C-alpha positions in Angstrom: -47.6 5.4 53.1 -49.4 4.6 49.9 -47.4 4.8 46.6 -48.7 6.5 43.6 -48.1 4.5 40.4 -48.6 5.9 36.9 -47.7 4.6 33.4 -45.1 6.7 31.7 -43.1 6.1 28.5 -39.9 4.2 29.0 -37.0 6.5 29.8 -39.3 9.4 31.0 -39.3 8.6 34.7 -38.3 11.0 37.4 -34.6 11.8 37.0 -34.5 9.3 34.2 -34.8 6.4 36.7 -37.5 3.7 37.3 -38.4 0.1 37.0 -40.2 -1.7 34.2 -43.7 -3.1 34.6 -45.1 -6.2 33.0 -46.9 -4.2 30.3 -43.7 -2.6 29.0 -44.2 0.7 30.8 -42.0 2.2 33.5 -43.2 2.6 37.0 -42.0 5.7 38.8 -42.5 6.7 42.4 -43.4 10.0 44.0 -40.8 12.3 45.3 -41.7 11.3 48.8 -40.4 7.8 48.2 -37.1 8.9 46.7 -34.1 8.3 48.9 -32.7 11.4 50.5 -29.9 13.2 48.6 -26.4 12.5 49.8 -24.5 15.3 51.3 -21.4 14.5 49.4 -21.1 16.2 46.0 -20.4 13.8 43.1 -17.0 14.0 41.5 -16.3 15.5 38.1 -15.9 12.1 36.6 -19.2 10.9 37.9 -21.0 14.0 36.6 -19.3 13.5 33.2 -20.4 9.9 33.0 -23.9 10.7 34.1 -24.2 13.5 31.6 -23.2 11.0 28.8 -25.4 8.2 30.0 -28.2 8.8 27.5 -25.9 10.2 24.9 -24.4 8.5 21.9 -21.0 8.6 23.7 -22.3 6.5 26.6 -20.5 3.5 25.4 -17.2 5.4 25.4 -17.9 6.5 29.0 -18.4 2.9 30.1 -15.2 1.9 28.4 -13.4 4.7 30.1 -14.7 3.6 33.5 -13.7 -0.1 32.8 -10.3 0.8 31.5 -9.2 2.3 34.7 -8.4 5.7 33.2 -11.2 7.5 35.1 -9.5 9.9 37.5 -6.1 9.6 35.9 -4.1 12.2 34.0 -4.9 10.3 30.8 -8.7 10.6 31.3 -8.9 13.7 29.0 -7.6 11.6 26.1 -10.8 9.6 26.0 -13.1 12.6 26.1 -14.7 13.9 22.9 -12.7 16.7 21.3 -14.8 17.4 18.2 -15.0 21.2 18.8 -11.3 21.4 19.6 -10.4 19.4 16.5 -12.6 21.7 14.4 -10.8 24.8 15.8 -7.4 23.3 15.1 -8.5 22.5 11.5 -9.7 26.1 11.1 -6.4 27.5 12.5 -4.4 25.4 10.0 -6.6 26.6 7.1 -6.3 30.2 8.2 -2.5 29.9 8.3 -2.2 28.3 4.9 -4.7 30.7 3.4 -3.6 34.1 4.8 -0.2 33.9 6.6 1.8 31.4 4.6 4.4 33.0 2.2 3.0 32.9 -1.3 5.3 31.7 -4.1 5.0 32.3 -7.9 6.2 28.7 -8.5 3.2 26.6 -9.5 4.9 23.5 -8.2 5.4 24.9 -4.7 1.8 26.1 -4.5 0.5 22.8 -5.7 2.5 20.9 -3.1 1.3 23.3 -0.4 -2.3 22.9 -1.4 -2.0 19.1 -1.4 -0.3 19.2 2.0 -3.1 21.1 3.7 -5.6 18.9 1.9 -4.0 15.8 3.4 -3.7 17.4 6.9 -7.4 18.4 6.9 -8.5 14.9 5.7 -6.4 13.1 8.3 -7.7 15.4 11.1 -11.2 14.5 10.1 -10.4 10.8 10.1 -8.9 11.1 13.6 -12.0 12.8 14.9 -14.9 11.3 13.1 -14.1 7.9 11.8 -15.7 5.0 13.8 -13.5 3.1 16.2 -12.1 -0.3 15.3 -11.3 -3.3 17.4 -8.0 -2.0 18.8 -8.0 0.6 21.6 -4.4 1.0 22.5 -2.5 3.2 22.5 -5.6 5.2 21.5 -8.4 4.7 19.1 -7.5 8.0 17.3 -4.1 6.5 16.4 -5.8 3.6 14.5 -8.3 6.1 13.0 -5.3 8.0 11.7 -3.7 4.9 10.3 -6.9 4.1 8.5 -7.0 7.6 7.1 -3.4 7.4 5.9 -4.1 4.2 4.0 -7.3 5.7 2.5 -5.0 8.4 1.0 -2.6 5.8 -0.2 -5.5 4.0 -1.9 -6.6 7.2 -3.6 -3.0 7.8 -4.8 -2.9 4.3 -6.3 -6.2 4.9 -8.0 -4.8 8.1 -9.5 -1.7 6.3 -10.7 -3.7 3.5 -12.1 -5.6 5.7 -14.6 -2.4 7.4 -15.8 0.0 6.3 -18.5 3.3 4.7 -17.5 5.3 7.9 -18.1 2.7 10.2 -16.4 2.7 8.0 -13.4 6.4 8.2 -13.0 6.4 11.9 -13.6 3.7 12.3 -10.9 6.0 10.6 -8.4 9.0 12.6 -9.6 7.0 15.8 -9.1 7.2 15.2 -5.3 10.6 13.4 -5.4 12.8 15.0 -8.1 15.5 12.5 -7.5 13.3 9.9 -9.1 12.7 9.7 -12.9 15.2 7.2 -14.2 15.7 3.4 -13.8 17.7 3.0 -10.6 20.7 0.6 -11.0 19.9 -0.9 -7.6 16.7 -2.5 -9.0 18.9 -4.5 -11.4 21.4 -5.6 -8.8 22.4 -9.3 -8.9 23.0 -11.1 -5.6 24.3 -14.2 -7.4 27.5 -13.0 -9.2 29.5 -15.7 -7.6 27.8 -18.4 -5.4 31.0 -20.0 -4.1 31.3 -20.0 -0.3 35.0 -20.5 -0.4 37.1 -18.1 -2.5 40.8 -18.4 -1.5 41.8 -16.0 -4.3 39.6 -13.1 -3.1 41.6 -10.2 -1.6 39.1 -9.7 1.3 39.4 -13.3 2.5 38.3 -16.9 1.6 34.8 -16.3 2.8 34.4 -12.7 1.5 31.1 -13.4 -0.4 29.4 -14.9 2.6 30.7 -12.2 5.0 29.7 -9.4 2.7 26.0 -10.3 2.7 25.8 -9.6 6.4 26.6 -5.9 5.8 23.5 -5.5 3.6 20.9 -3.2 5.2 18.2 -5.6 4.1 19.4 -8.3 6.5 18.0 -6.1 9.3 14.9 -5.4 7.2 14.3 -9.2 6.9 14.5 -9.8 10.6 12.3 -6.8 11.5 9.8 -7.7 8.8 9.4 -11.2 10.1 9.1 -10.0 13.7 6.1 -7.8 12.4 4.6 -10.8 10.6 4.9 -13.1 13.6 3.2 -10.5 15.8 0.4 -10.2 13.2 -0.2 -13.9 12.5 0.7 -15.2 16.0 1.1 -18.7 14.5 4.5 -20.3 13.8 3.1 -22.7 11.2 1.7 -19.9 9.0 4.9 -18.0 9.4 7.0 -20.9 8.2 4.6 -21.5 5.3 4.9 -17.9 4.2 8.7 -17.9 4.6 9.3 -21.1 2.5 6.7 -20.1 -0.1 8.3 -16.7 -0.5 11.7 -18.3 -1.3 10.0 -20.5 -3.9 8.3 -17.5 -5.4 11.7 -15.8 -5.8 12.9 -18.8 -7.7 9.8 -18.7 -9.9 10.0 -14.9 -10.8 13.8 -14.5 -11.1 13.4 -14.6 -14.9 11.6 -11.3 -14.5 13.1 -9.4 -11.6 16.9 -9.3 -11.3 16.8 -8.7 -7.5 15.5 -12.3 -7.1 18.8 -13.7 -8.3 20.3 -15.1 -5.1 22.7 -17.8 -4.2 21.4 -21.0 -2.6 23.0 -20.2 0.7 21.5 -16.6 0.5 18.0 -18.2 0.1 18.1 -20.9 2.6 20.8 -20.0 5.2 20.9 -16.2 5.4 17.3 -15.4 4.6 15.3 -18.4 5.9 17.3 -20.0 8.7 18.9 -16.9 10.1 17.2 -13.6 9.4 13.6 -14.9 9.0 13.9 -17.3 11.9 15.4 -14.7 14.2 12.5 -12.4 13.4 9.9 -15.1 13.8 11.3 -16.3 17.2 11.4 -12.7 18.5 7.8 -12.1 17.2 6.4 -15.3 18.7 8.2 -14.5 22.1 6.5 -11.1 22.0 3.2 -12.8 21.5 3.8 -15.2 24.3 4.7 -12.4 26.6 1.4 -10.6 25.9 -0.4 -13.9 26.4 0.9 -14.5 29.9 1.1 -10.9 31.1 -1.6 -9.8 33.6 -3.5 -6.8 32.4 -4.8 -4.7 35.2 -6.6 -1.6 34.0 -8.8 -1.1 37.1 -6.3 0.9 39.1 -6.9 4.5 40.0 -4.4 7.4 40.3 -5.5 8.1 43.8 -2.5 7.6 46.1 -0.2 6.8 43.2 3.4 8.0 43.2 5.0 9.7 40.3 6.6 6.5 39.3 3.2 4.7 39.5 1.6 7.4 37.3 4.5 7.2 34.8 4.2 3.4 34.7 0.5 3.6 34.1 1.0 6.1 31.3 3.5 3.8 29.6 1.0 0.9 29.9 -1.1 2.9 27.5 1.2 1.7 24.7 0.6 -2.0 25.5 -2.4 -4.0 24.4 -5.6 -3.7 26.5 -6.0 -7.4 26.0 -4.4 -10.1 23.8 -6.1 -12.7 21.6 -4.2 -15.8 20.7 -5.0 -16.7 17.1 -6.0 -20.4 16.7 -6.2 -20.7 12.9 -6.8 -24.5 13.0 -5.9 -24.8 9.3 -6.8 -28.4 8.9 -9.8 -28.5 11.2 -12.3 -27.9 8.4 -12.4 -26.9 4.8 -13.7 -23.3 5.5 -10.9 -22.7 8.0 -8.4 -24.1 5.5 -9.6 -21.7 2.9 -9.5 -18.8 5.3 -5.9 -19.5 6.2 -5.0 -20.0 2.6 -6.6 -16.7 1.7 -4.4 -14.9 4.3 -1.3 -16.6 2.8 -2.2 -15.5 -0.7 -3.0 -12.0 0.4 0.3 -11.6 2.2 2.4 -13.1 -0.6 0.7 -10.9 -3.2 1.3 -7.8 -1.0 5.0 -8.8 -0.7 5.3 -9.3 -4.4 3.6 -6.0 -5.1 6.4 -4.3 -3.2 9.1 -5.5 -5.6 7.1 -5.0 -8.8 6.0 -1.5 -7.8 9.5 -0.2 -7.2 10.6 -1.9 -10.4 8.0 -0.5 -12.7 7.8 3.0 -11.1 11.6 3.3 -10.9 11.8 3.6 -7.1 15.2 2.5 -5.6 15.1 -0.1 -2.9 16.4 2.2 -0.2 14.1 5.1 -1.0 11.9 6.4 1.9 8.8 5.7 -0.1 9.3 2.0 0.4 9.6 2.4 4.1 6.5 4.6 4.2 4.5 2.0 2.4 5.7 -1.0 4.5 5.0 0.9 7.7 1.5 2.0 6.8 0.5 -1.4 5.5 1.9 -3.1 8.6 0.0 -0.8 10.9 -3.2 -1.4 8.8 -2.6 -5.2 8.8 -2.6 -5.4 12.6 -6.3 -4.5 13.0 -7.2 -6.0 9.6 -6.1 -9.5 10.7 -7.9 -9.1 14.0 -11.0 -8.3 12.0 -10.5 -11.2 9.7 -10.0 -13.6 12.6 -13.1 -12.4 14.2 -15.0 -12.7 10.9 -14.1 -16.4 10.4 -14.5 -17.4 14.1 -17.5 -15.4 15.3 -21.0 -16.4 14.1 -22.2 -13.0 15.2 -19.9 -11.2 12.8 -21.6 -11.1 9.4 -19.6 -8.3 7.6 -16.0 -7.7 6.8 -14.3 -5.0 9.0 -13.3 -1.7 7.5 -9.5 -2.2 7.9 -9.6 -5.6 6.2 -11.7 -4.2 3.4 -9.3 -1.4 2.9 -6.3 -3.8 2.9 -7.8 -5.9 0.2 -8.7 -2.8 -1.8 -5.1 -1.6 -1.6 -3.7 -5.1 -2.5 -6.0 -5.3 -5.6 -5.2 -1.7 -6.8 -1.4 -2.3 -6.3 -1.7 -5.5 -8.3 -3.6 -3.6 -11.1 -0.9 -0.9 -11.2 1.8 -3.6 -11.5 -0.1 -5.4 -14.3 -0.7 -2.3 -16.2 2.8 -0.8 -16.1 4.6 -4.1 -16.1 2.6 -6.2 -18.5 5.6 -6.6 -20.8 7.3 -8.3 -17.8 4.4 -10.7 -17.1 4.2 -11.8 -20.8 7.8 -13.1 -20.6 7.3 -16.9 -20.8 8.5 -18.6 -17.6 11.0 -21.4 -17.8 9.2 -24.8 -18.4 10.4 -26.2 -15.1 8.5 -23.4 -13.3 5.3 -24.3 -15.0 5.6 -28.0 -14.7 6.7 -27.9 -11.0 3.9 -25.6 -9.9 1.3 -27.4 -11.9 2.3 -30.8 -10.3 2.4 -29.3 -6.8 -1.1 -27.7 -7.1 -2.5 -30.9 -8.6 -1.2 -33.0 -5.7 -2.2 -30.5 -3.0 -5.7 -30.1 -4.6 -6.1 -33.9 -4.5 -5.0 -33.9 -0.8 -7.6 -31.2 0.0 -10.4 -33.2 -1.7 -9.5 -36.3 0.3 -8.7 -34.7 3.6 -11.9 -32.7 3.9 -14.1 -35.5 2.4 -15.2 -33.3 -0.5 -15.2 -36.4 -2.8 -18.2 -38.4 -1.4 -16.8 -41.7 -2.5 -13.9 -41.2 0.0 -16.1 -40.0 2.9 -14.6 -41.0 6.2 -17.9 -42.2 7.8 -18.1 -44.9 5.1 -14.7 -46.3 6.0 -13.8 -48.8 8.7 -11.0 -48.1 11.2 -8.6 -49.9 8.9 -9.7 -47.9 6.0 -9.3 -44.7 7.9 -5.7 -45.6 8.8 -5.0 -46.4 5.1 -6.5 -43.1 4.1 -4.4 -41.2 6.7 -1.2 -42.9 5.4 -2.2 -42.1 1.8 -2.7 -38.4 2.7 0.7 -38.3 4.3 2.2 -39.8 1.2 0.5 -37.2 -0.9 2.0 -34.4 1.2 5.5 -35.9 0.8 5.0 -36.2 -3.0 3.9 -32.6 -3.2 7.4 -31.5 -2.0 9.2 -33.4 -4.8 8.3 -30.9 -7.6 9.3 -28.0 -5.4 12.7 -29.6 -4.7 13.2 -30.0 -8.4 12.1 -26.3 -8.9 14.9 -25.2 -6.5 17.4 -27.4 -8.2 16.5 -26.3 -11.8 16.3 -22.6 -11.0 19.1 -22.2 -8.5 21.7 -19.7 -9.8 25.1 -21.3 -9.7 23.9 -24.9 -9.7 20.7 -25.3 -11.8 21.0 -25.4 -15.6 18.1 -22.9 -16.0 19.5 -20.6 -13.4 22.9 -20.4 -15.0 21.3 -19.6 -18.4 19.3 -16.8 -16.8 22.4 -15.3 -15.1 24.4 -15.5 -18.4 21.5 -13.9 -20.3 21.2 -11.1 -17.8 25.0 -10.4 -17.8 24.9 -10.2 -21.6 22.2 -7.5 -21.4 23.6 -5.6 -18.4 24.9 -2.8 -20.7 21.4 -1.7 -21.6 20.4 -0.2 -18.3 17.4 1.6 -19.7 15.7 -1.6 -20.8 12.9 -2.4 -18.5 12.6 -6.0 -19.6 14.7 -8.8 -21.1 13.9 -12.1 -22.7 15.4 -15.5 -22.4 15.3 -18.3 -24.9 15.3 -21.7 -23.2 
């Protein structure tokens, strides 16, 4: 039997099938040479995948087949639902426009209008935003997280262009309980730094015991569990934890909440709450590193328990990437890790300054909403940043990391605008001298460690010279700690001279609760 060959455009063969010839065309065969049709009818899943093969959703169909969801009850979650989403959006609009009880109160109507605006925007984000790197528990969840943070960024932009009083009134419009400086923002945690108080009616260790009944002890542990899961590196976690305690010392002349006793800084916060959270987070990372991910199973023949177990697996990662930051492997990697440290510390500092300048109490739900949204955004953002610095094929910053940086910068701008009078308070001289010395020594270490100074380039040194250089670098690291130790001593409330003066000055001005700033003459 002779075959009949003809040149056709690629993709236009019989039934969309064929083989490529050497000249770039596609060879197709006659119907006589086609294999006979099978008597078994294809399944619904096979038909759906075949229908999407030459469609823009073909990639999603392939991911569905590889994930093991094909043929399971969860299969419908990964099918396009654009028309269904459009109908749901229309029904919501119809209800708010025609069936919702109308009020003559402008405030009520304004809140209703903004509510439906947010709902429609988030629905659009869930349906139409591009997928990110994370697929579990569902890409739509991460699209929703991205949309919520877009709204948060837009709210920050609105607050940024307002005056200080208008910004506070705008927040008070939705939360009438706000609108005055909360006393909790001026709470001092260093009234008495003695561990042993035999005269106290609640016991000789009443001060140390009372700190454990603070709700923020749990918040510290949960927060560091979340950071450990995000960073997946114990060294970066410890750098962030120690650096944050030093920043609290450095800014305690501005924010009263940073006044803590030495044992609150280093025992309760760092060695207990933070370390417990870090260990739990790193153990979580280790579990996901060693767990075996099997997504190729099918629901055929599975019991109810098996189906339930497979459904619960949807809330676990599809895969797990262990972050190898390699901080000192090269100067670019050092800068990339340093950049993450700076971003996370600035975001943390923004939290305290925002609630102080906008008069939001520490236990208000707005703080919880912000921390939750930013944590959920930071998970894919750090994944995108890690891929950006480790993969040569990635040439652009991911959408989640871009949004996180935009939020950080806008929050910082809001803090600077409404709290500029706080930042203009001159810091204690010890803070300036200690940080300047530390940055100078670390900067010199970086120049020598990464051979940025050509005169100290390692290839020009002998083995003996390299050993001397290594010893000199270690000595520099030890010396860099000295100014930080003095910073802690000089600023420590209850022991340091400057710390005691700050505490006495704050106590003298505690009667003026409406004052948003206070000065200290040193």
